[in-house]
C-alpha positions as CSV (number, residue, x, y, z in Angstrom):
1,M,0.0,0.0,0.0
2,M,1.5,3.3,-1.1
3,A,1.9,6.1,1.5
4,P,-0.1,9.3,0.9
5,Q,1.5,11.9,-1.2
6,V,3.4,14.5,0.8
7,V,3.3,17.9,-0.8
8,S,5.5,20.9,0.0
9,S,3.9,24.2,-0.9
10,P,4.0,27.7,0.4
11,F,0.2,27.6,0.5
12,L,0.3,25.0,3.3
13,K,2.7,26.8,5.6
14,P,1.4,28.3,8.9
15,F,1.0,32.0,9.1
16,F,0.1,34.2,12.0
17,L,-2.9,36.5,12.3
18,K,-2.5,37.5,16.0
19,T,0.2,39.5,17.7
20,P,1.7,37.7,20.7
21,I,0.5,39.4,23.9
22,S,3.8,38.7,25.8
23,V,7.4,37.9,25.1
24,A,9.2,35.2,26.9
25,T,12.2,36.2,29.0
26,P,15.1,34.0,30.3
27,R,13.3,33.9,33.7
28,R,10.0,32.8,32.2
29,Q,9.2,29.2,31.2
30,R,8.4,29.0,27.4
31,R,5.1,27.4,26.6
32,H,4.4,25.5,23.4
33,T,1.5,27.2,21.5
34,L,-0.3,26.1,18.4
35,P,0.0,28.3,15.3
36,A,-2.7,31.1,15.4
37,S,-3.6,30.0,11.8
38,E,-2.5,27.0,9.8
39,F,-3.4,25.5,6.4
40,R,-2.7,21.9,5.8
41,N,-4.0,18.7,4.0
42,L,-6.6,16.9,5.9
43,T,-6.3,13.3,7.2
44,P,-8.8,10.6,8.2
45,Q,-8.3,11.7,11.8
46,D,-10.0,15.0,10.8
47,A,-13.0,13.3,9.4
48,I,-15.3,13.7,12.4
49,S,-14.6,17.5,12.6
50,V,-15.1,17.8,8.9
51,F,-18.5,16.0,8.9
52,E,-19.8,17.9,11.9
53,I,-19.1,21.2,10.2
54,E,-20.5,20.0,6.9
55,R,-23.7,18.5,8.5
56,E,-24.5,21.7,10.4
57,A,-23.9,23.8,7.2
58,F,-25.9,21.9,4.7
59,I,-28.7,20.0,6.6
60,S,-30.4,23.3,7.6
61,V,-30.2,24.6,4.0
62,S,-30.8,21.8,1.6
63,G,-31.4,18.7,3.9
64,E,-28.5,16.9,2.1
65,C,-24.8,16.6,3.0
66,P,-22.5,16.6,0.0
67,L,-20.5,13.8,1.6
68,T,-21.4,11.1,4.1
69,L,-19.0,10.4,6.9
70,D,-17.9,7.2,5.1
71,E,-17.3,9.2,1.9
72,V,-15.3,11.8,3.9
73,L,-13.1,9.0,5.3
74,S,-12.7,7.4,1.9
75,F,-11.6,10.6,0.1
76,L,-9.2,11.6,3.0
77,G,-7.7,8.1,2.8
78,Q,-7.4,7.9,-1.0
79,C,-6.4,11.5,-1.9
80,P,-5.6,13.7,1.2
81,E,-3.4,15.8,-1.1
82,L,-6.5,17.1,-2.8
83,S,-8.0,18.5,0.5
84,M,-7.2,21.5,2.6
85,G,-8.2,22.5,6.1
86,W,-7.9,25.9,7.8
87,F,-7.1,25.5,11.5
88,E,-7.1,28.3,14.1
89,E,-5.3,27.4,17.4
90,G,-5.7,23.7,16.4
91,Q,-9.4,23.8,15.7
92,L,-10.8,23.2,12.2
93,V,-12.7,26.3,11.0
94,S,-13.0,25.7,7.2
95,F,-12.2,23.0,4.7
96,I,-12.3,21.8,1.1
97,I,-12.3,18.2,-0.1
98,G,-11.5,17.2,-3.7
99,S,-10.9,14.1,-5.7
100,G,-9.5,13.1,-9.1
101,W,-11.7,12.9,-12.2
102,D,-10.9,11.9,-15.8
103,K,-13.8,13.0,-17.9
104,E,-14.7,16.2,-19.6
105,K,-17.8,16.8,-17.5
106,L,-18.8,15.6,-14.1
107,E,-21.2,12.7,-13.9
108,Q,-23.3,11.2,-11.1
109,G,-20.5,8.8,-10.3
110,A,-18.1,11.6,-9.6
111,L,-19.9,12.2,-6.3
112,T,-18.3,9.0,-4.8
113,T,-15.3,8.3,-7.1
114,H,-11.6,9.2,-7.0
115,I,-9.6,8.6,-10.2
116,P,-5.9,8.6,-9.4
117,N,-3.4,10.5,-11.6
118,S,-6.2,12.5,-13.3
119,P,-5.8,16.0,-14.8
120,T,-9.0,17.3,-13.2
121,V,-9.9,17.9,-9.5
122,H,-13.5,17.6,-8.6
123,I,-14.2,19.9,-5.6
124,H,-16.9,18.2,-3.6
125,V,-17.4,20.6,-0.8
126,L,-16.3,23.9,0.7
127,S,-17.6,24.6,4.2
128,V,-17.0,27.0,7.1
129,H,-17.8,26.5,10.7
130,R,-21.0,28.3,11.8
131,H,-19.1,30.6,14.2
132,C,-16.7,31.7,11.5
133,R,-19.1,32.6,8.7
134,Q,-19.5,36.1,7.2
135,Q,-15.8,36.7,7.7
136,G,-14.5,36.0,4.2
137,K,-12.9,32.7,5.3
138,G,-14.5,30.7,2.5
139,S,-13.1,33.0,-0.2
140,I,-9.6,33.0,1.4
141,L,-9.5,29.2,1.7
142,L,-10.7,28.7,-1.8
143,W,-8.0,31.1,-3.1
144,R,-5.2,29.3,-1.2
145,Y,-6.5,26.0,-2.3
146,L,-6.5,26.9,-6.0
147,Q,-3.0,28.3,-5.7
148,Y,-1.9,25.1,-4.0
149,L,-3.4,23.0,-6.8
150,R,-1.3,24.9,-9.3
151,C,1.8,23.5,-7.5
152,L,0.7,19.9,-8.0
153,P,2.1,18.3,-11.2
154,G,-0.3,17.2,-13.9
155,L,-3.4,19.1,-12.9
156,R,-5.1,21.1,-15.6
157,R,-8.4,22.3,-14.1
158,A,-10.8,22.1,-11.2
159,L,-14.5,21.4,-11.6
160,L,-17.4,21.7,-9.1
161,V,-21.2,21.9,-9.2
162,C,-23.2,24.4,-7.2
163,E,-26.7,25.7,-6.8
164,E,-27.6,28.8,-8.8
165,F,-27.3,31.2,-5.9
166,L,-23.6,30.3,-5.4
167,V,-22.6,30.9,-9.0
168,P,-21.5,34.6,-8.4
169,F,-19.4,33.5,-5.4
170,Y,-17.4,31.0,-7.6
171,Q,-17.2,33.4,-10.5
172,K,-15.5,36.0,-8.3
173,A,-12.9,33.3,-7.5
174,G,-12.2,32.8,-11.3
175,F,-14.6,29.9,-12.1
176,K,-16.6,30.0,-15.3
177,A,-20.1,28.4,-15.7
178,K,-20.2,25.5,-18.1
179,G,-24.0,25.1,-18.0
180,S,-26.4,22.8,-16.3
181,S,-24.8,19.7,-14.6
182,A,-25.9,16.1,-15.2
183,I,-25.6,15.6,-11.4
184,T,-28.7,15.8,-9.3
185,V,-29.2,15.2,-5.6
186,G,-32.9,14.7,-4.7
187,A,-34.8,17.6,-6.2
188,L,-31.7,19.8,-6.4
189,A,-30.2,20.9,-9.8
190,F,-26.8,22.3,-10.2
191,T,-24.6,24.4,-12.5
192,E,-21.1,23.1,-13.4
193,M,-18.2,25.4,-12.9
194,E,-14.6,25.2,-14.2
195,Y,-11.3,26.8,-13.1
196,P,-8.2,26.4,-15.3
197,L,-5.0,25.3,-13.6
198,G,-2.8,24.7,-16.7
199,G,-0.6,27.2,-18.5
200,L,0.7,28.7,-15.2
201,A,4.4,27.7,-15.4
202,Y,5.5,31.3,-14.7
203,A,3.3,31.5,-11.6
204,R,4.7,28.1,-10.4
205,R,8.3,29.2,-10.9
206,N,7.7,32.3,-8.8
207,S,5.5,30.8,-6.1
208,G,8.1,28.7,-4.3
209,C,6.4,25.4,-5.4
């Protein structure tokens, strides 16, 4: 069994949003503290936190979770390098889960399938903890995730499906609408969106990837 891919990217490095309130002195014992803000790939150990945030976010809106707990565990086991979580002081506040896809458009099977070594990333879900919404965290995480994907070899584009009211959000991030999706969940219909990742060699050379 192959070990999960380990990716080194500037978009997964911790960064600090808070100014320390005190400075350690030789007489004061240093305490280990978690990074104020950290982006990293998710692991199966994060699955419960992921699912709790997802369930709270989606059940109240549509009655459907994009991914079941078993599916979260499956994707984080098969392709953790296509996920990203935002942690504040060790707590998950926002996440994205993706998987590989090898066809021109998304199909119903894409909801539960990971195709290894594919040129397309299917973004299944972007969610933010209820206490952290209306703060721009979803937009920030999506931007960092897309820049991170540009550092992964062989990827050419990202695809997702969303309800009509979310189309402007993804358009602001650089996605383009491709029309109605073949995917349905219950009575919900979706628009398919595409983000190009290829042709960015200059950006990769200058990003530290």
